[in-house]
N, C-alpha and C positions, 0 to 999 in steps of 0.2 A: 420700256424697261430702259432703265440707265445703266451706262457700262459698268457702274460700279455693283450694282446687280445681277447685270448680266455674268459679272467675273465671281460674285460670290458664288451665282448658280452652277458656272463651272468647276468653281473649287471644291461644293459640296458633291457634285459629281462624281467625280475624281476620288473622293475622298471615301464614297460610298461604295465604288464599283475595288477599289483598293480592298476595303473590306471584304467584299462580295466574293473577290479573286482569293484572299485569304482563306475564305471559309469553305470554297469549291476544290480548293488544293488540300485542304484539312480533311472533306471527305471523302476525296479521293485516297488519301493516304490510312485513311482508318476504313475506308471498305472492307476489308475483309477481317477485320479484328473483332472476335463475337460480342453481340451487345452494342454494337455501333449503330448508332442513329443519325438519320441524314440532318445537318444542321443547315440553317438558314438565317438570313440578314434580315429583321426587321427595320424597315424602311418608314418613312412618314413624311409630310409637305412641311418646311420651315418655312417660314413669314417673317418679312422687314417689320420693322416698329411702325410703320405706314401702313400695314396690312397687305403688301405685296408678295406675292409669289417669291420667296428667296432659295429654291434649290432643296435639296434632300437630307434628312437628319437619319442618321444611324440608330433606332431604340433598343437594340440589344440584337443578342443570336438567341433564337429558338430553336427547337428539335423538334421532330416531327414524332409521336407518338402515338397508339391506339391503346387506351386504357381497357377495352373492351377485351381484345385479344391477348394483352397481355395479361389481364386476369385469369383469362380462358389457359394460358399458358401456364401460369402458376399454379392453377388447379390439377390440369393434364399432369403435371410433371410431379405432384404429390402423389397422386393416385397410381402414376406409373412405378414410382419407388418404391411404395408401398407393396405392389403387387410382386415386383422384381423380388423383394426380401422374400415373401412367403414362397414364393415359386422354387427360390435358392434351398429354402429348409425343406418344401417338400421332396426337392430333387433328392437332398442327401439322403432324408427317412425311405425313398425309394429303394434305397441298398438293401435295407431290410427286406426286398423282393425280389429284388435282380430281374433278369432277365425268365421268365415264365419257363423255357427251356432248361435253366441251370436247377431248377427246385428249389432255388433258397428261402423261401418264403415261411413262415411258421405257417402255412395252409398246406403248403408243397409238404414241408416234414412231418405233418400230422397225416397227411394222405399217406406218407409211407412208411409210418409205423402203424397203421390201421392194417395197410397190404402184409406187412412182417408178420403181425400178428396172427392175421389169415392164414398165411402162410404155415407157420404155427399149429396153429388149430385143426390145419388137414394132416400133421404129424406132430402130435405132441411130445412125443419122447426125443425128436431129433433136436439134440445139442448144439447142432451150428444154427437151426433155424432159433433156436433159442436167444441163441447169443446174438443173431440177427437183430431180434425185436429189443436184445438189452441195448444195441449200438443205437438204432433206432429213436432210443426214448432217449438215450444221452444226447443224440445231435437234437433230438426236438427240443431236452431244458438246454442245450448251448445256444438254439438258436433262438429263443425267447430272451434268454440273458443276453445275448449279444445284439438283439435288436433295443432289446431296454437300454443298454450302455449307449448304444450309438444316438437314441433320442435324448438321453441326457446331454450328451454330446452337443447334438445340436441346438436344446435350451442354454447350453453353457455360451456357445460361441454366440447363439441370440445375444444373451445377456452383454458378453462382452462387446459385441459390436452397436449394442444400446450405448455402452457408456463411449463409445468413439464417437456415437452420433451426439450424443451430447456433448461433448466437446469440440465438435466442430460448429452445432449450434450457437455455442456460446462464444466461439471464435469469432464465425459471423456477424453476431449479435454487437460485436464489441467492431467489427469493420464498418457496420450498419450507425451506429453510434457517431464515429467520425466523419462519415459521408455525410451524413444527415446534417450534422453541426457545420461542416464547409458548405451544404447547399444553403439553409438556414441564413447562415451568415454573408455568402456571397448574395442573395437574395435581396434581402435587405439594403446592402451597398451598391446592389445594382451590377453585379461584378458576372462574368462569363460562368455560367455552372453546369453547363448540358454536359461537359463531361463528367463533372460530380454525379450527375443524374445518372448517366448511363451505366457508370459505374455502382451507383446504390439498387439501380435495378439487377444488377449480374447479381450483387452479392442476396440479392431478394428469392433471385430464381435460385440460386445453391440453396439458401435454408428452405426453398419448398420443398428441394431434395429430400433434406432431413425429416422434417415436420411440416402439415399441415398448414399453411397462413392467410389470411385476408389483410388487407392494406386499407385506408385509410388517409386521403391525402388531406392538410390542414393548410392554412394561409401562412404567407412567408418559403412555401416550397417544403415544412415540415411531413412526416409522414408518421403515424401511427401502424403497427402491427401486432394483430392477433392470431391466436391458434384459430384453426376451425372449428375448435369449442368454442371459443370465445372468451379465453385466457390472453389476457394482454402481454406479448412478449416484448415489447420496446414501445416506450412512449417518453420521446427525450434522451432518455437513460436506459440502458438495456436493462432487462430484468434476468433474476439470479435464476438457472436452470439446473439442476443437481439430481446426482446419481450417485446411487452407491452399487456398486457391483457385485454380484455374489459368486463365488469363485468356484463352488464346489456344487453338483448340483444331483440329486435325485429324484424318485418320482415326488415323494413329500416335501422337494424343496419347491416355496412359493418365492419367488424373485420379488425384488424392490418395486416400487414405483418411480416414476420419473415426475418431479418434481417441478415448476415454476412460479418463482414468489410464495413456495409452501403448500400449492394447490398438484395434487395428483391427475396430471394427463395422458399418463402413460401406464399400464401394468394392472396388475388382477383388480386395485381397488380405488382406481382413477373415477375423482367423480365429476371431472369436466374431461372425459377421453378424447384426444384429438382423433381424425377420423380417415386423415392418409398422410404421407410422408414416411421415409423406408424405418422411423422411429416406431411408428403404427405397426407397418408392417412387421416389426423383429417383434415387439410385443405382442402380436397375435400369434405369431409363430412359438415362442416363446412360454405364452401364457395358457393358448386355447389347442392351437393344431397338435402339437408335439404333446402336450397332455391329454388331450382327447386320445392319440395313436398310444401313448402309453396306458393306458388306463385299457385301450381296448385289448394290449397284449396282456397287463395284468387280469382282465378277464378270460381268455384264451388260458392261461395258465390256472387260473381257480376252475376252467371247466376240465381241463388236464385231472388237477387231483381229485376233481369230483365224480368223473367218469372214471377212473381207477379205484376208487376208496373201496374199501373190503368193511362186508356186513358181518354182525354175527350171524353165524352160521347153524348154533344151537340154540338159538330163540334165547338165549339169556338176557339179551335186552340190553347188549353192549351197544355204545354208540358206534358207529360207521367211522372209520380211521384209515387215515391216508395209507396207500397203497405201495404203486409202483412209484408215481410221482410223491414226493413230502415236501416241505415247505418249513419254518420255522417254528411254527406253532403246533406242529405233528406233536401224537399223533391224531389231534382233532383236527377235523377238516375247517376251512373258513367258512364263515355263516353264507348259507345259501343268498343268492341270487344279489350278494353286495359285495360292492369292490372291495379289496384291499390293495393299495396304493404299494407298487414296488413288488408286486409281489412274481411277475417276470422275470424280476432280476434275481433272486434268490430260490426258484424252483431247481430241484436236483432228483435226479436218481435215486431211490432208496439205498440203501449201500446193503441193505440186507438180501437185495436179489442181485447184487455184484461178485461174481468171484474174486475180481480185483483187490476189492475191499471185506473179505472174508465173508461174503453172503452166498447164496443158495441161487444157483441158475434155476433149478424147478420149480420154487416158489413163482413164478412169473407162470406157470401154468397151473400150480396149487393152490397159490392162494397163502396166506398169514405173512405176506412182507411185513405189513404193519408192523408185527410181533410174534417170530416162528416159535416161540415159547408159548402163545396160547393158542392152545387147540379150537378155542370159539369160532378165530377167523379160516379156519385150514376148508378149504374147500373139496379136497380131495383127501380124506383121513385115512383111505385104505391106501395110498399111493399108488393108483393105474397109473400104467404107464401110457394108458391111450385116454386119459380124461382132459376133455374137451371144452366140458360145457363152461367153465371158468373164460376160456379165451374167447369163445363164442360170446358169451357175456358182453366183453370188452369190446370186441365187434362192434358188438349191438351198439354199447354207449354212446360211438361218436355220431352216430346218425338220430338217437334219442332226444325229444324235446328237453332243451336245459334253459332255466330261469337266468339268464343274464343281470345285470345292471340295468337300469333302464337311460342312464344317462351317460353313455358313450355310444351315442347316434347311431345304433345301430339297433337290429330286431332283437328286441331283451327275449324274446321265445323262440329263438333260432336255436338249430342243433349246434352241437361241439364244432363239428365241420363245414356246417354254413357258417355258421358265425367268424369263423376265421378266414373263410373265403369274403364274407361280404367286409371283412376290414380290410384286406386286400385292394377290393374293388373302391372301398371308402376311399383308400391312399392316392390309387392310379386316378380314379375318377378328379380327385380334390385336384390334383396335378396335370389334371388335363386340360382343366376346367382353367385354373390359374396361366397356364400356357398360353391359352386362348386368350385371356383375359389380357394379358402383357403383347400380346403380338396384337391386340387391338390401340390399347393404349400405345403402343410404340407410335404407330401409325397417326391417332391423333396428336400425338406432342410433334411428332414429324410436320406434318400438316398446320398445324397452330403455327408450329415456330418459324413456318414457309409462309404463311400467310402475314405474318407481324415482321418478317422480315420485307418483302414486300411493298408492306404500306410504311415500313420506318429505315429500313434500309436502305445503300445507296447503289444506283444504277450509274456505272460508270459513264455510260452513252451518253446519258441526261444532263451529268455532270460536266462532260467536255462540249456537249453544245450548249451548256450555260455557260462556258467558258469564254467559248465565242461573242456570244451576247455582249457578254460584261464587256469583250475586248474592244466590239463593235461602240459600246455607250461610252467607251472608255476615249476611243479616239475622239468620238462628237467633240465629248469636254474638252479634248485639247487642243481641237479647232476651233471649239468657241473661245477658250483662250487665247490662241494664234489670233483671231479674229478682232478680238477687243484689245488684245496686244498693239495690234496693227494699227486702229482706230486713234488708240492713246497717242502712237508717237504722229498721226497725223493732226490729230491738234495739237501739239504741242509745238509740231512745226509749223506750224499756222499763227502760233501764237510768239513765234519769234517776230 
């Protein structure tokens, strides 16, 4: 090896070690930064024009990646945020049931109403007991109304959160567009784009929290992002994600869809619905979970009106009419076995049985609440103080087989009491299941993130060891330069 080649080798080694030292320092500095991946220097052998080995060449900076683990982290993160959104909603909805000891649920209020009627049936002329029945009936109606209001509040909040999620998605897609352009341009020019790749991965991870995504890597570092249902979210340019919030909700309100380039991806008529992400969970809460629970409350209200309905006692063929519990369609009854959306929010105690509204408390015992002036619906025409037949009939109605709407995810042929209890169980079972799912998903996210960090993150001890090796290599290169320098001096001295 000639002295010039030896000098070239030593100089290239110094340059390579200097670059490596800089990268190691960069790794140590970024070790605690979220999403930072370990960087390494790509080296190759260089050759002289004569084909002789001429030292080291720095080909670029690479980062450690694991595409499979990263894809798994995106997927588990999306599933986790979706479940968390549903759980938060179910937790709010569970306020309608409260602690079982507090007896706040519609089922508990139904039980209190039944007990008060049983007490009155044992002493039909007791005004205090009759007043207790009236108050229990008011509490029952108020519980259904407040529960319905809470359900619609949960839906409205979910709708608002969907709007927030859409804004965040558009913001992240804008960041992704800038970073992707930087990566592509830098890759084409041979610049170091590893930090930009780290930043892009972090943006994608945040995006996966809002909406389920899959990615496709292309040449020059370019990336394409799809929803987990296959709709393009990003390809060179960010796609437009739009959503029109709904301000006020009631049981008949249908929320709007979230659109990606005009394609509905979340909402009641989504043609390519996303399967995970916060947006998915919020849409599921707004359009499915809360709606189902509202329907159950509406069916309880309909069952109450039906259970307390009054029939023609004189055989005149008159239609059954709403009794102690009434609604906007009174005196007619709601259609049997058919859901009436929003009924729970409008059910009230008939004013004809409420002394505070000019009514008569004895009508609870005697019947005729639907129309006190129509004798056909009077169960106690003699006005007997000890008459209890109507009260016994009402007590039996709580446990009588009733036909409910089949689309509310409960037994459609249950009793009113059984149906109300099943509704509470449905809600609590859903919350318990979702709590368990969130806990499991949290563990999966944690382990996946830990494994990814172990594979791609920075180990300070390893970096310090590498720094020592670089230092030794650097010293060797400097000694070689010193030796070459000494030889050259000897040659020059000899030439004199």
